[in-house]
C-alpha positions as CSV (number, residue, x, y, z in Angstrom):
1,M,-10.2,11.9,-39.8
2,H,-6.4,12.8,-40.6
3,R,-5.2,16.2,-39.4
4,R,-2.7,18.1,-40.7
5,L,-1.4,20.1,-38.1
6,P,2.1,21.5,-37.8
7,P,4.7,20.1,-34.9
8,F,3.6,21.0,-31.5
9,S,6.9,22.0,-30.9
10,A,6.9,24.7,-34.0
11,I,3.7,26.1,-32.3
12,R,4.9,26.5,-28.9
13,A,8.2,28.4,-30.4
14,F,6.5,30.3,-32.7
15,E,4.0,31.5,-29.6
16,A,7.0,32.2,-27.2
17,A,8.6,34.1,-30.1
18,A,5.5,36.5,-31.0
19,R,5.1,37.1,-27.6
20,H,8.3,38.4,-27.0
21,L,9.3,39.8,-30.3
22,S,12.4,37.9,-29.7
23,F,13.7,34.7,-30.7
24,K,16.9,35.1,-27.9
25,A,13.9,35.3,-24.8
26,A,11.5,32.6,-26.2
27,A,14.8,30.5,-26.5
28,E,14.7,31.3,-22.3
29,E,11.7,30.8,-22.0
30,L,11.6,27.1,-23.9
31,C,14.9,26.0,-22.5
32,L,16.4,26.0,-26.4
33,S,19.1,27.6,-28.2
34,P,17.8,30.8,-30.5
35,S,19.1,29.2,-33.5
36,A,16.6,26.2,-33.0
37,V,13.6,28.3,-32.5
38,S,14.3,29.8,-35.5
39,H,14.7,26.8,-37.3
40,A,11.4,25.6,-35.9
41,V,9.3,29.2,-36.8
42,R,11.0,28.4,-40.5
43,A,9.4,25.1,-40.3
44,L,6.0,26.6,-39.7
45,E,6.4,29.2,-41.9
46,D,7.2,26.2,-44.5
47,H,4.3,24.2,-43.5
48,L,1.7,27.0,-43.6
49,G,3.1,28.5,-46.6
50,R,3.0,32.0,-44.9
51,Q,5.6,34.5,-43.5
52,L,5.0,35.0,-40.0
53,F,8.0,37.3,-39.0
54,L,9.1,39.8,-40.5
55,R,13.3,39.7,-40.0
56,G,15.2,43.1,-40.4
57,G,18.7,43.3,-38.4
58,N,18.0,42.6,-34.7
59,R,14.7,43.3,-35.1
60,L,11.5,40.9,-35.1
61,A,8.2,42.1,-36.2
62,L,4.5,40.0,-37.0
63,T,3.3,40.0,-40.2
64,W,-0.2,40.5,-41.1
65,S,-0.7,36.7,-41.3
66,G,1.7,36.3,-37.9
67,E,-0.9,38.7,-36.3
68,A,-3.9,36.7,-37.0
69,Y,-2.2,33.6,-36.5
70,L,-1.0,34.3,-32.4
71,K,-4.5,35.5,-32.0
72,D,-5.9,32.0,-33.1
73,L,-3.3,30.3,-31.1
74,S,-3.6,32.1,-27.9
75,G,-7.8,31.4,-27.3
76,L,-6.5,27.8,-28.5
77,L,-3.0,27.2,-26.2
78,D,-5.5,28.9,-23.2
79,G,-8.1,26.4,-23.5
80,L,-5.7,23.6,-23.8
81,E,-4.0,24.8,-20.7
82,Q,-7.4,25.0,-19.1
83,A,-8.5,21.5,-20.2
84,T,-5.1,20.1,-19.0
85,S,-6.1,22.0,-15.9
86,R,-9.6,20.2,-15.8
87,V,-8.8,16.2,-16.4
88,G,-5.8,16.3,-13.8
89,A,-8.1,18.3,-10.9
90,A,-10.9,15.3,-11.5
91,R,-8.7,12.5,-11.5
92,P,-10.5,10.3,-9.2
93,R,-8.8,8.8,-6.5
94,R,-9.3,4.6,-5.9
95,T,-10.3,3.4,-2.6
96,L,-9.7,0.0,-1.8
97,R,-12.1,-1.2,1.0
98,V,-9.8,-3.7,3.0
99,L,-11.9,-6.0,5.7
100,S,-9.2,-7.5,8.4
101,T,-8.8,-9.5,11.6
102,P,-8.3,-6.4,14.7
103,A,-4.9,-7.7,15.5
104,F,-3.8,-7.8,11.6
105,A,-5.0,-4.5,11.1
106,A,-3.6,-3.0,14.3
107,R,-0.5,-4.6,14.6
108,W,1.1,-5.1,11.1
109,L,-0.9,-3.2,8.1
110,V,-1.9,0.3,9.8
111,P,1.8,0.9,11.1
112,R,3.2,0.5,7.8
113,L,0.2,1.7,5.7
114,D,2.3,4.9,4.7
115,R,4.7,2.9,2.9
116,F,2.2,1.8,0.2
117,D,1.7,4.6,-2.3
118,A,-0.6,4.2,-5.9
119,G,-2.8,7.2,-5.6
120,V,-5.5,5.0,-3.7
121,E,-7.3,5.6,-0.7
122,I,-7.6,2.8,1.9
123,S,-10.6,2.2,3.7
124,I,-9.9,-0.5,7.0
125,R,-12.6,-2.3,9.0
126,T,-12.2,-4.9,11.2
127,S,-14.5,-7.8,12.1
128,D,-14.8,-9.8,15.5
129,G,-13.9,-12.9,14.1
130,A,-12.2,-14.1,10.9
131,P,-13.5,-11.7,8.5
132,S,-16.0,-13.1,5.5
133,T,-15.1,-13.9,2.1
134,D,-18.6,-13.6,1.2
135,F,-17.9,-10.4,-1.4
136,A,-21.5,-10.1,-2.4
137,R,-22.5,-9.0,1.2
138,N,-19.0,-8.0,3.2
139,G,-18.9,-4.3,1.6
140,A,-14.9,-5.1,0.9
141,D,-12.7,-5.0,-2.4
142,V,-9.3,-7.3,-0.3
143,V,-10.0,-9.3,2.7
144,L,-7.1,-10.2,4.9
145,H,-8.0,-14.2,5.0
146,W,-7.0,-16.0,8.2
147,G,-5.6,-18.6,7.6
148,D,-5.0,-20.1,3.6
149,A,-8.3,-22.5,3.3
150,P,-9.8,-21.9,-0.4
151,V,-13.2,-20.6,-1.0
152,R,-15.2,-20.9,-3.7
153,G,-15.4,-18.5,-5.9
154,V,-12.6,-16.2,-4.4
155,T,-9.0,-15.9,-4.9
156,V,-7.1,-16.8,-1.5
157,R,-3.5,-16.0,-1.9
158,P,-1.0,-17.4,1.3
159,M,1.0,-14.9,2.4
160,M,2.4,-14.7,6.5
161,E,3.2,-17.4,8.5
162,S,4.3,-17.6,11.9
163,A,5.2,-19.7,14.9
164,R,3.7,-18.6,18.5
165,Y,5.5,-18.3,22.0
166,P,4.5,-16.9,25.3
167,V,5.3,-13.2,26.3
168,V,4.5,-11.0,28.7
169,S,4.7,-7.0,30.0
170,P,8.6,-6.4,31.7
171,S,6.5,-5.6,35.1
172,F,4.3,-8.7,34.8
173,R,7.9,-10.7,33.7
174,D,9.8,-8.9,37.1
175,R,6.7,-9.1,39.8
176,H,6.2,-13.2,39.3
177,G,10.1,-13.7,38.5
178,I,9.3,-16.6,35.5
179,A,12.3,-18.9,35.2
180,V,11.2,-21.8,33.5
181,P,8.4,-23.1,31.2
182,A,6.9,-24.7,34.4
183,D,6.9,-21.7,35.7
184,L,3.9,-20.7,33.4
185,T,2.0,-23.3,34.7
186,R,0.9,-21.9,38.4
187,H,0.4,-18.3,36.2
188,R,-2.8,-16.7,34.9
189,L,-2.5,-17.4,30.9
190,L,-4.3,-15.4,28.5
191,H,-6.1,-17.5,25.8
192,D,-7.6,-16.8,22.0
193,E,-10.8,-18.4,21.2
194,V,-9.4,-18.2,17.9
195,M,-7.3,-21.5,17.6
196,D,-5.7,-21.3,21.2
197,A,-2.7,-23.3,21.1
198,W,-1.2,-23.5,25.0
199,A,-1.6,-27.2,25.1
200,D,1.3,-27.7,21.8
201,W,2.9,-25.2,23.4
202,F,3.6,-26.5,26.8
203,R,3.9,-30.2,25.2
204,L,6.7,-28.5,22.8
205,A,8.5,-27.4,26.1
206,G,8.6,-30.9,27.5
207,V,5.8,-29.9,30.1
208,T,2.8,-31.5,31.2
209,P,0.0,-29.2,30.1
210,P,-1.6,-27.7,33.0
211,E,-6.0,-27.9,33.5
212,L,-7.0,-25.4,30.7
213,P,-8.2,-23.2,30.4
214,Q,-6.0,-21.3,33.4
215,G,-7.2,-17.7,32.5
216,P,-9.8,-15.7,30.5
217,R,-10.7,-16.3,27.0
218,L,-10.9,-13.8,24.7
219,A,-12.1,-13.3,21.2
220,H,-8.6,-12.9,19.3
221,C,-5.5,-12.4,19.3
222,E,-5.3,-8.4,19.4
223,L,-7.2,-8.9,22.6
224,T,-4.8,-11.3,24.4
225,M,-1.5,-9.4,23.3
226,T,-3.3,-6.1,24.6
227,A,-4.1,-7.5,28.2
228,A,-0.7,-8.9,28.1
229,E,0.5,-5.3,27.8
230,Q,-1.6,-4.1,30.7
231,G,0.4,-6.8,33.0
232,Q,-3.3,-8.9,33.0
233,G,-1.0,-12.3,32.3
234,V,1.0,-14.4,29.5
235,A,-0.2,-14.3,26.2
236,L,0.6,-16.7,23.4
237,A,1.5,-14.6,20.4
238,Y,2.3,-14.8,16.6
239,D,6.1,-13.1,16.2
240,A,4.4,-12.0,13.4
241,M,1.7,-10.0,15.5
242,A,4.1,-9.2,18.1
243,R,7.3,-7.8,16.9
244,S,6.4,-4.3,17.4
245,S,5.6,-4.4,21.0
246,L,8.7,-6.6,21.5
247,A,10.6,-4.0,19.8
248,D,9.6,-1.1,21.8
249,G,9.5,-3.0,25.1
250,R,5.9,-3.5,26.0
251,L,5.5,-6.8,25.7
252,V,9.0,-9.4,26.3
253,R,9.4,-12.5,25.0
254,L,9.9,-15.9,27.1
255,F,11.9,-18.7,26.2
256,D,13.0,-19.9,23.2
257,T,10.4,-23.0,22.8
258,E,7.9,-22.0,20.0
259,T,4.9,-23.6,17.9
260,L,5.6,-24.6,14.5
261,P,4.9,-22.0,12.0
262,I,1.5,-22.1,10.0
263,A,-0.4,-19.8,7.7
264,I,-2.0,-17.0,9.6
265,Y,-3.0,-14.7,6.6
266,S,-3.9,-15.1,3.4
267,V,-5.1,-11.9,0.7
268,A,-8.4,-13.0,-0.7
269,Y,-10.3,-11.1,-3.3
270,P,-13.2,-12.3,-5.6
271,D,-11.9,-14.3,-8.8
272,E,-13.4,-12.0,-11.3
273,R,-11.3,-9.2,-9.8
274,A,-7.8,-10.9,-10.4
275,E,-6.8,-8.2,-12.9
276,D,-7.7,-5.1,-11.2
277,P,-4.7,-2.8,-10.8
278,V,-5.6,-1.4,-7.5
279,I,-6.3,-4.8,-6.0
280,K,-2.6,-5.9,-7.3
281,A,-0.7,-3.5,-6.8
282,F,-2.0,-3.6,-3.2
283,S,-1.6,-7.5,-3.0
284,A,2.1,-7.0,-4.4
285,W,3.1,-4.3,-2.3
286,M,2.1,-6.8,0.8
287,F,4.0,-9.8,-0.6
288,D,6.9,-7.3,-1.0
289,E,6.3,-6.4,3.1
290,V,6.0,-10.1,4.2
291,A,9.2,-11.3,1.6
292,A,11.5,-8.3,3.6
293,E,10.4,-9.1,7.5
294,G,11.0,-12.8,7.0
295,T,7.3,-13.9,7.4
296,A,6.3,-14.5,4.0
297,I,4.9,-18.6,3.8
298,Q,6.9,-21.1,2.8
299,P,5.7,-23.8,0.2
300,Q,5.6,-26.9,1.7
301,R,3.5,-25.2,4.5
302,L,0.6,-24.1,1.9
303,H,-2.7,-25.1,2.8
304,A,-1.9,-26.1,6.3
305,T,-4.7,-26.3,8.8
306,A,-4.6,-22.6,10.5
């Protein structure tokens, strides 16, 4: 059905002029010129085939038709304003449920979460080990997938890579006077049950690895870094996860030797939700963040063992 409605700008001009009985006052309210208001009202009168105002000198008065039209319009405009307010107030905010490792959530995601603004509530949960990508059971919309291994029915987009190097608290370093890589063979090493790489690091440093493990085995890298910050030993930290602790002095790096970079995190979500606008916005933001900090995964390391 085609509605024969006058231009809304003309209705606004008439309604304001009728309330004020002044084209000048209406113009000030609408941020227009008095002549623009007058022309809009004339256009409305032509559209209706009725005169709405009696114009005489500097005086303006409503005709009978103008009074009746103003009465009807006032109710309609009030209803439009109320309907608009209700729609704005009721606009739903999507909740994006994110499942992550504790280290990624604590060391990377949460500290910068205030930079993601897409009108979305973020709900973050962590898992003890590698987060499950069984979206039928994990209660998540997005999983920050450890490594980059493919998963059937799931889109896995490799995002971040990192090398590893030894870190300690400043007090541990000062107390033990660690000077060369071989010194670490005599100290308490903190081992990560998820891909412990101490033997690789010692070989790259040109040191025969000690008999390992040489210290406690902890469930994941968040625990090894936390223990290192508390002065309990030496952790082999992922550069991408350790940067904030190095920057604020909770940890210090030992030596230039580091392991080869590997893919450590991917963004994962069900294939059928690949076009979900909230998931796309969140993923794009994360990729922008890792690109800005220089930890984006390099193409030659896609699908490397992690």
